[in-house]
C-alpha positions in Angstrom: -2.7 0.0 33.1 -3.8 -3.5 31.9 -1.5 -5.4 29.7 -2.7 -7.8 27.1 0.0 -10.2 28.0 1.4 -10.7 31.5 5.1 -9.9 31.8 5.6 -13.6 32.7 4.1 -14.6 29.4 6.2 -12.1 27.6 9.3 -13.5 29.2 8.6 -17.0 27.9 10.4 -17.9 24.6 8.1 -18.3 21.6 9.9 -21.5 20.7 12.0 -23.0 23.5 14.5 -24.7 21.2 14.7 -21.9 18.6 18.2 -20.4 18.4 18.2 -18.6 15.1 17.2 -14.9 14.9 15.7 -13.1 12.0 18.3 -11.6 9.6 18.0 -9.4 6.5 19.0 -12.4 4.4 16.3 -14.6 5.9 13.8 -11.8 5.6 14.4 -11.2 1.9 14.4 -14.9 1.0 11.1 -15.8 2.8 8.7 -17.2 0.2 5.8 -14.9 -0.9 2.3 -16.1 -1.8 0.2 -14.4 -4.4 -3.2 -15.5 -5.8 -3.3 -15.5 -9.6 -6.8 -16.5 -10.5 -10.1 -17.7 -8.8 -12.5 -20.0 -10.5 -16.0 -18.6 -11.4 -17.7 -20.6 -8.8 -14.9 -19.6 -6.3 -14.4 -23.3 -5.4 -10.8 -23.3 -6.7 -7.9 -20.9 -7.2 -4.4 -20.9 -8.5 -1.7 -19.2 -6.5 2.0 -18.6 -7.0 4.9 -19.0 -4.5 7.9 -16.9 -5.2 11.3 -16.7 -3.6 14.1 -14.1 -4.3 17.5 -15.2 -5.3 19.7 -12.6 -3.6 22.6 -13.2 -6.1 20.6 -12.5 -9.2 17.8 -10.4 -7.6 15.3 -12.5 -9.6 12.2 -14.2 -8.2 11.8 -17.9 -8.8 8.2 -19.0 -8.8 6.0 -22.1 -8.7 2.2 -22.3 -9.2 -0.3 -24.4 -7.3 -3.9 -25.4 -7.9 -6.0 -25.2 -4.7 -9.3 -27.0 -4.1 -10.9 -24.4 -1.8 -13.5 -26.9 -0.6 -11.0 -29.2 1.1 -7.9 -26.9 1.0 -5.9 -29.5 -0.9 -3.2 -28.0 -3.1 -1.2 -29.5 -6.0 1.6 -28.1 -8.2 0.6 -26.9 -11.7 3.0 -26.2 -14.5 2.0 -23.0 -16.4 5.3 -22.8 -18.2 5.9 -19.1 -19.2 2.2 -18.3 -19.2 0.8 -15.4 -17.1 -2.7 -15.9 -16.0 -5.3 -13.3 -17.0 -8.6 -14.4 -15.6 -10.8 -17.4 -14.9 -14.5 -17.3 -15.9 -17.3 -19.6 -17.1 -15.6 -19.8 -20.5 -12.3 -21.1 -19.2 -8.9 -20.1 -17.8 -7.2 -17.4 -19.8 -3.4 -16.8 -19.9 -0.9 -14.8 -21.9 2.4 -16.0 -23.3 4.3 -13.6 -25.5 1.9 -12.0 -28.0 -0.8 -14.7 -27.7 -3.8 -15.2 -25.4 -4.5 -18.9 -24.6 -7.6 -20.5 -23.1 -7.9 -23.7 -21.1 -11.2 -25.6 -20.5 -9.7 -28.0 -18.0 -8.1 -25.8 -15.3 -4.8 -25.4 -17.0 -4.0 -29.0 -18.2 -4.3 -28.2 -21.9 -4.4 -24.9 -23.8 -5.6 -23.6 -27.1 -4.9 -20.4 -29.0 -7.6 -17.7 -28.3 -6.2 -14.5 -29.8 -2.9 -13.0 -31.1 -2.9 -9.8 -29.1 0.6 -8.3 -29.5 2.4 -6.3 -26.9 -0.3 -5.0 -24.6 -1.1 -4.9 -20.8 -4.0 -5.4 -18.4 -6.1 -7.8 -20.6 -9.7 -8.3 -19.5 -12.0 -10.6 -21.5 -15.8 -10.0 -21.6 -18.2 -12.5 -20.0 -19.5 -13.7 -23.4 -15.9 -14.4 -24.5 -16.3 -12.3 -27.6 -14.6 -9.0 -26.7 -11.2 -8.0 -25.2 -10.2 -4.9 -23.3 -6.6 -4.0 -22.8 -4.3 -1.1 -22.2 -1.1 0.1 -23.9 0.9 3.3 -23.9 0.0 5.9 -26.6 2.0 8.9 -27.6 -0.3 11.9 -27.0 2.0 14.8 -26.5 5.4 15.6 -28.0 7.3 16.4 -24.9 10.6 14.7 -25.8 13.0 16.7 -28.0 13.4 13.7 -30.3 9.7 13.4 -30.8 9.3 17.2 -31.4 12.2 17.5 -33.8 12.6 14.5 -36.0 16.2 15.5 -37.0 17.5 15.3 -33.4 17.1 11.6 -32.5 20.0 11.7 -30.0 18.8 14.7 -28.0 17.9 14.2 -24.4 15.8 17.4 -24.2 12.4 17.3 -22.4 10.2 20.3 -23.0 7.3 21.1 -20.6 4.7 23.9 -20.5 2.6 22.4 -17.7 2.8 20.5 -14.4 2.6 16.7 -13.9 5.9 16.6 -15.9 7.1 13.9 -13.5 5.2 11.6 -11.2 6.3 9.1 -8.5 9.5 7.8 -10.2 9.2 8.6 -13.9 9.2 11.6 -16.1 6.3 12.3 -18.4 7.5 11.4 -21.9 4.1 12.3 -23.5 2.9 8.7 -23.4 -0.3 7.7 -21.5 -2.0 4.5 -20.6 -5.1 4.1 -22.8 -7.8 1.5 -22.7 -8.8 -0.3 -25.9 -11.6 -2.6 -26.9 -12.1 -5.0 -29.8 -14.2 -7.9 -31.0 -12.4 -11.3 -30.9 -13.6 -11.8 -34.5 -11.7 -8.7 -35.7 -8.0 -7.9 -36.2 -6.0 -6.2 -33.5 -5.8 -3.1 -35.8 -9.5 -2.5 -35.3 -9.2 -2.0 -31.6 -10.8 1.2 -30.5 -8.9 3.7 -28.2 -11.5 4.9 -25.7 -9.3 7.8 -24.6 -8.3 8.8 -28.1 -6.2 12.0 -28.0 -6.6 12.6 -24.3 -3.7 13.1 -21.9 -5.4 10.8 -19.4 -4.3 7.5 -17.9 -6.3 4.3 -17.6 -5.2 2.3 -15.7 -4.2 5.0 -13.3 -0.5 5.6 -12.8 1.6 4.5 -11.0 -0.3 1.7 -9.3 -3.4 0.9 -11.4 -3.9 -2.4 -13.2 -6.5 -4.6 -14.7 -8.8 -3.8 -11.7 -9.4 -0.5 -13.4 -11.4 -2.3 -16.1 -14.6 -4.3 -15.7 -17.2 -5.6 -18.2 -20.9 -5.3 -17.6 -22.4 -8.8 -17.0 -24.1 -8.7 -20.4 -20.8 -7.7 -22.1 -22.4 -4.7 -23.7 -20.4 -2.1 -21.7 -16.9 -1.6 -20.5 -16.4 0.3 -17.3 -13.0 2.0 -16.8 -11.4 4.2 -14.2 -9.5 7.4 -15.1 -8.9 10.9 -13.8 -10.3 13.2 -16.5 -7.6 15.8 -16.0 -4.1 16.6 -17.1 -1.3 19.0 -16.3 -1.9 21.3 -13.3 -5.5 20.0 -12.9 -4.2 16.5 -12.5 -1.6 17.6 -10.0 -4.1 19.4 -7.8 -7.1 17.0 -8.0 -8.0 13.5 -6.8 -11.2 13.4 -8.8 -11.0 10.0 -10.5 -14.2 8.7 -12.1 -15.8 5.5 -13.4 -16.8 5.7 -17.1 -19.0 3.3 -19.0 -18.4 2.8 -22.7 -21.4 1.3 -24.6 -20.1 -1.0 -27.4 -23.1 -0.8 -29.7 -23.6 3.0 -29.7 -20.0 4.0 -29.1 -21.1 6.5 -26.4 -19.4 7.0 -23.0 -21.1 8.0 -19.7 -19.5 9.2 -16.5 -21.2 7.2 -13.8 -19.7 9.2 -10.9 -19.6 12.7 -12.2 -21.5 14.1 -9.2 -18.7 12.9 -6.8 -15.6 15.1 -6.8 -13.1 12.8 -4.9 -11.7 9.3 -5.7 -14.0 6.7 -7.3 -12.4 3.4 -8.1 -12.3 -0.4 -7.8 -15.7 -1.1 -9.5 -17.1 -4.6 -9.1 -20.4 -6.2 -10.2 -22.4 -8.6 -8.0 -22.6 -12.2 -9.1 -26.3 -11.7 -10.2 -25.3 -8.6 -12.2 -27.9 -6.4 -10.6 -25.5 -4.2 -8.6 -22.2 -2.4 -9.0 -20.1 -1.4 -6.1 -17.0 0.8 -5.9 -14.9 2.7 -3.3 -15.4 6.4 -3.0 -14.0 9.5 -1.3 -16.1 12.6 -1.1 -13.7 15.6 -1.1 -11.6 16.6 -4.0 -7.9 17.0 -3.1 -8.1 14.9 0.1 -6.4 11.6 -0.7 -6.9 10.2 2.8 -10.6 11.1 3.0 -13.0 8.6 4.5 -13.2 5.7 2.0 -16.8 4.5 1.6 -18.5 1.7 -0.3 -21.1 2.9 -2.7 -23.5 0.8 -4.6 -25.5 1.4 -7.8 -28.6 -0.4 -8.9 -27.5 -1.2 -12.4 -31.0 -1.1 -13.9 -32.2 2.2 -12.3 -28.9 3.9 -11.8 -29.8 4.7 -8.1 -26.6 5.2 -6.0 -26.4 4.5 -2.2 -23.5 5.1 0.2 -23.5 1.9 2.4 -20.9 3.0 4.9 -21.7 6.6 5.3 -22.7 6.1 8.9 -19.8 3.9 9.8 -17.2 5.8 11.7 -14.2 4.2 10.0 -12.7 4.0 6.5 -12.7 1.1 4.1 -8.9 1.0 3.7 -8.5 -2.5 2.2 -9.9 -5.0 -0.2 -13.6 -5.5 -1.1 -15.4 -8.6 -2.4 -19.0 -9.4 -3.3 -20.3 -12.6 -1.6 -21.7 -15.2 -4.0 -25.2 -14.4 -2.7 -25.0 -10.9 -4.2 -26.3 -9.5 -0.9 -23.3 -9.5 1.4 -20.1 -7.5 0.8 -16.8 -8.4 2.5 -14.1 -5.9 3.1 -11.0 -5.3 5.2 -10.2 -2.1 7.1 -7.8 -0.8 9.7 -9.3 -1.2 13.2 -7.7 -0.5 16.6 -4.1 -1.1 15.4 -4.8 -4.1 13.2 -6.6 -4.8 9.9 -9.7 -7.0 10.2 -12.3 -8.6 8.0 -15.8 -7.1 8.0 -19.2 -7.9 6.4 -21.6 -5.3 5.0 -25.3 -6.0 4.3 -26.1 -4.3 1.0 -29.8 -3.9 1.9 -29.5 -2.6 5.5 -26.0 -1.2 5.5 -25.2 -3.1 8.7 -21.4 -3.6 9.3 -20.2 -6.5 11.3 -16.6 -7.3 12.4 -15.8 -11.0 11.5 -12.2 -11.5 12.7 -10.4 -10.4 15.8 -6.7 -10.8 16.9 -3.2 -9.5 16.6 -2.9 -9.9 12.9 -3.8 -8.2 9.6 -6.3 -9.6 7.1 -5.3 -8.1 3.8 -6.7 -9.5 0.5 -10.0 -11.3 0.1 -9.9 -14.0 -2.6 -13.0 -16.1 -2.6 -16.4 -16.6 -0.9 -17.0 -20.4 -0.6 -20.1 -22.0 0.9 -18.9 -21.9 4.6 -15.7 -19.9 4.4 -13.9 -17.0 3.0 -10.3 -17.2 1.7 -8.1 -14.3 2.7 -4.4 -13.4 3.1 -3.1 -12.8 6.6 0.1 -11.4 8.1 1.5 -10.4 11.5 4.8 -8.9 12.4 6.5 -12.3 12.6 4.9 -13.9 9.5 4.7 -13.0 5.8 1.4 -13.4 4.0 -0.3 -16.8 3.9 -3.7 -17.9 2.7 -6.2 -18.5 5.5 -9.8 -19.8 5.6 -12.3 -17.7 7.7 -15.6 -19.0 9.0 -17.9 -15.9 8.5 -20.2 -16.8 11.4 -17.7 -16.7 14.1 -14.4 -15.5 12.6 -12.5 -18.7 13.2 -9.4 -18.9 11.0 -7.6 -22.0 9.6 -4.3 -21.7 7.8 -4.4 -23.0 4.3 -0.8 -22.4 3.0 2.4 -22.6 5.1 5.1 -21.9 2.6 7.6 -20.7 5.1 7.1 -23.4 7.7 10.6 -24.7 7.4 12.1 -21.2 7.8 10.0 -20.4 10.9 10.7 -23.8 12.6 14.1 -22.7 13.9 13.4 -19.0 14.1 12.9 -17.4 17.5 10.0 -14.9 17.5 9.0 -12.2 19.8 5.6 -11.0 21.1 3.5 -7.9 20.4 1.4 -5.9 22.8 -1.0 -3.0 22.3 -1.1 -0.6 25.2 -3.4 2.4 25.6 -1.5 5.5 26.6 -2.7 9.0 27.7 -1.8 11.9 25.3 -1.1 15.5 26.3 -4.7 16.4 25.5 -6.2 13.6 27.6 -7.0 11.2 24.7 -6.3 7.4 24.7 -3.7 6.4 22.1 -3.0 2.8 21.1 0.7 2.0 21.0 2.3 -1.2 19.8 5.2 -2.6 21.8 7.1 -5.3 19.9 9.5 -7.3 22.1 12.7 -9.2 21.3 12.6 -13.0 21.2 13.2 -14.5 24.6 12.3 -11.2 26.2 13.4 -10.9 29.8 11.5 -8.1 31.7 14.2 -8.0 34.3 16.7 -6.6 31.8 16.9 -3.2 30.1 16.7 -3.0 26.3 17.5 -0.2 23.9 14.3 1.0 22.3 13.2 2.4 18.9 10.3 4.8 18.6 8.9 4.0 15.1 7.3 6.9 13.3 4.8 5.8 10.6 4.5 7.5 7.2 1.4 8.4 5.3 0.7 10.5 7.3 -2.6 8.7 7.2 -1.3 5.1 6.7 -2.5 2.5 9.1 0.0 1.2 11.7 -1.0 -2.4 12.1 0.4 -6.0 12.1 1.9 -5.7 8.6 5.0 -7.6 7.4 7.5 -5.5 5.4 11.0 -6.1 4.0 12.1 -2.7 5.0 10.4 -1.6 8.2 10.2 -5.1 9.6 9.5 -5.0 13.4 10.4 -8.7 13.8 13.9 -8.0 12.4 14.3 -4.9 14.7 13.2 -6.9 17.7 15.5 -9.8 16.7 18.4 -7.4 16.9 17.7 -6.8 20.5 15.5 -3.7 20.3 12.0 -3.0 21.8 10.0 -1.3 19.1 7.4 1.3 20.3 5.0 2.1 17.4 2.4 4.8 18.3 -1.0 5.0 16.5 -0.7 8.8 16.7 -3.1 11.3 15.3 -3.8 10.7 11.6 -4.0 6.9 11.8 -7.1 5.1 10.5 -8.8 2.6 12.6 -9.5 4.9 15.6 -12.5 6.8 14.2 -12.6 9.4 11.4 -12.0 12.4 13.8 -8.7 10.9 14.9 -7.8 10.0 11.3 -8.4 13.6 10.1 -6.8 15.4 13.0 -3.3 15.5 11.4 -4.2 17.6 8.4 -2.7 21.2 8.8 -1.2 20.0 12.1 1.8 17.9 11.1 4.2 19.3 13.7 1.6 19.8 16.4 -0.3 17.2 18.3 1.0 14.2 16.3 4.6 15.1 17.4 3.3 15.5 21.0 1.8 12.0 20.6 5.2 10.6 19.8 6.7 12.3 22.8 3.9 11.0 25.0 4.6 7.4 23.9 8.3 8.0 24.4 7.9 9.4 27.9 5.7 6.5 28.8 8.1 3.9 27.5 10.9 5.4 29.5 9.0 4.7 32.7 9.0 1.0 32.0 11.6 -1.0 33.9 12.7 -3.0 30.9 13.3 0.1 28.7 16.8 1.6 28.8 15.8 5.3 29.1 19.3 6.4 28.1 19.2 4.4 24.8 16.1 5.5 22.8 16.2 6.3 19.1 13.6 7.6 16.7 13.2 6.1 13.2 10.8 6.5 10.3 10.2 7.2 6.6 8.2 9.7 4.6 6.0 11.6 7.1 7.8 9.3 9.6 11.1 10.8 8.2 9.6 14.3 8.7 8.7 13.3 12.2 12.3 12.3 12.9 13.5 15.6 11.6 11.0 17.5 13.8 11.8 15.4 16.8 15.5 16.0 16.4 14.8 19.7 17.0 12.3 19.5 19.8 13.1 16.2 21.7 14.9 17.9 24.6 17.4 15.0 24.9 14.8 12.2 24.9 16.5 10.5 22.0 20.1 9.3 21.5 20.0 8.8 17.7 17.8 9.3 14.7 17.2 7.6 11.3 15.1 9.4 8.6 14.3 7.8 5.2 12.8 10.0 2.5 11.7 12.6 5.0 10.4 16.1 4.4 13.0 18.6 5.7 12.2 22.0 4.3 8.5 22.4 3.6 8.8 25.4 1.3 11.3 23.7 -1.1 9.4 20.4 -0.8 6.1 22.1 -1.9 7.7 23.5 -5.0 9.4 20.2 -6.0 6.9 17.5 -5.1 4.4 16.3 -7.8 1.0 15.4 -6.2 0.1 18.9 -5.1 -3.4 17.9 -4.0 -1.8 16.3 -1.0 0.4 19.3 -0.2 -2.5 21.7 -0.6 -4.9 19.7 1.6 -2.5 18.8 4.4 -0.2 21.8 4.5 -1.5 24.7 2.5 0.7 26.7 0.1 3.7 28.8 1.1 2.2 32.0 -0.3 -1.1 31.9 1.7 -1.8 34.7 4.1 -1.5 34.2 6.9 1.4 31.8 6.3 0.4 28.2 7.3 2.2 26.8 10.3 3.6 24.1 8.1 6.2 26.6 6.9 6.9 28.2 10.3 6.2 26.3 13.6 6.0 22.9 11.8 9.0 23.2 9.4 11.9 21.0 10.5 14.5 23.2 8.9 13.6 26.0 11.4 14.7 23.8 14.3 18.1 22.6 13.0 19.9 24.9 15.5 18.6 22.5 18.2 19.9 19.4 16.6 22.3 17.8 19.0 22.4 14.0 18.3 23.7 11.7 15.6 21.4 11.3 12.5 21.4 9.0 9.5 19.5 10.0 6.4 18.4 7.6 3.7 17.3 8.9 0.3 16.1 7.5 -3.0 17.3 9.1 -6.2 14.0 8.8 -8.2 11.7 9.7 -5.4 9.7 12.5 -6.8 7.2 12.5 -3.9 10.0 13.6 -1.6 12.8 14.6 -3.9 16.5 13.9 -3.3 17.2 17.5 -2.2 15.2 17.0 1.0 17.7 14.3 2.2 20.7 16.2 0.8 19.6 19.4 2.7 19.2 17.6 6.0 22.6 15.8 5.6 24.4 19.0 4.7 22.8 20.7 7.7 23.9 18.0 10.1 27.4 17.9 8.6 27.8 21.7 8.9 26.7 21.6 12.5 29.4 19.0 13.2 27.1 16.2 14.1 27.9 12.6 13.5 25.8 11.9 10.4 25.5 9.6 7.4 23.8 9.8 4.0 22.8 6.4 2.4 21.8 7.2 -1.1 20.1 4.8 -3.6 20.1 6.3 -7.1 17.7 3.8 -8.5 15.1 3.7 -5.7 11.9 5.7 -5.5 10.0 6.4 -2.2 10.6 2.7 -1.3 13.5 0.3 -1.5 12.4 -2.4 -4.0 15.6 -4.0 -5.2 16.7 -7.0 -3.0 20.4 -6.1 -2.7 19.6 -2.5 -2.0 17.3 -3.9 0.7 20.1 -5.8 2.3 22.3 -2.7 2.3 19.5 -0.7 3.8 19.1 -3.1 6.7 22.8 -3.5 7.3 23.4 0.3 7.4 20.3 0.6 9.6 21.6 -1.8 12.3 25.3 -0.7 11.9 24.2 2.9 12.6 22.2 1.8 15.7 25.1 -0.3 16.9 27.4 2.8 16.6 25.1 5.4 18.1 22.6 3.6 20.4 
């Protein structure tokens, strides 16, 4: 089998004089870059550099103005202002209850509108209208709202599903989108979802990108799922609606499509609207296509229908209104692609062991993007679209990286039990010596259809694992995007089948390598990766010495009846009362294999994770304890499906490596 790097090259230190290794403290205090606003001609942008203070858990930030033509940056003082947008009328920002506008790129500001406490402000191209969102009480679900004489009651009364979602309980309040004329008082703002138990922006992750004005400022487009209760919990059918200001009428632009429709964006010339779209209702990991509408005629075309991959990342119109740039998982990385809006031709622009994530601007001869790899947090890069050449624009962590030893990554192609080729990432420790043997971690990705690429995370950070002396084996098993749609879809209804065999194939191959200590291999993962760990613990036949599962699904029957987004469960598993009973509840249910658990296991669980509720972790821990296995439960009462608080993150990492030190 050919290796991308020779063993000799892998043995060479990344930095000969580097002595320091990545630690959780270094990881959490690396600076983070985020673009705040892009000028209308896309020749300039303002970005923010933030750094976490581990004592206070607060992020201290500074803003910079970047000339995207010559890539020269200078610090800019925005005070307490939060940028809203940058268009031909100026740079808009919010401070407190007031919107300000600057005509000189943030040097001076004037009052624009007293808006009050609202979110997700979007100002029309003509500068005369404002769209925003705020929460509105639609249903009286809280006892104190239902009964005015019980203000101290904590009762919550539900008669339908979707009573909790992600990490919050439904209190009867919904995100509604409003529009108003700048010349009118805030009290005149019109609620476009008046009385409806719908959300726009979509919860929990939607934002201002769910609103877009038509180029002539006569219509506001917004994204919402026109369902509530059980229908919301079992459907992925979001739609794009267009509200006409003059007539007060609303039209569903995507009514014919029954899956996701979101991320609407107009071309610079205003003639075309694009959005990302999935075809099948209930399938949240369906092939994600780019659709385009001729704004005048209303004709819709699917530009990526014939492309055998999914548009899993960001999308940007080029300034010529003909080309579309997008990012997508591809062969174990995330790359930048171009799409011709006339011919539907897709071309790959970038190549390499890195991820291209956000796309910020299309300048005359370059595209500004963010880029990561397992050793580097996101930075802004300039890409030459003709040949994919990349030039680093920001280097906010240069000082931190200077004395930090870094390892290498290698993508190997491995045969699976059914004769397929599977891409598997091998991440090596700094100063890797192939003549030595290293303990090894088999990393199980979540999703289950999330891409396994060169991402940089504060939790599952491969560079940190490698810095602690572990080889990390990360298989792109069945279900991963970037290897064709058939591979991507193969995991549905087969969670404990071929994907688990794929993990075992990667493990067995790794054990044949001279530098892998075959007696010291562990399995780790979260979400579906946590489920995989629980399954592997029961079928591994002594391949693994230890296990770590975070927010993993343990008992599929109890999980089905306690999770919230049932469209996912219905599509990928089926229900526990179907006849015949789906394998998810028999052959592929981890709880049915506990009798074969025979190795130490650590379980990590978030207290407000309603996707994989607490009881899943509790059940697994209790089972391990009652079997007499060395086991540990790490519980975070205030974390959801992730670990977002910095000090919790430090504890997560410290417990992770302490457990491995004890058991591997």
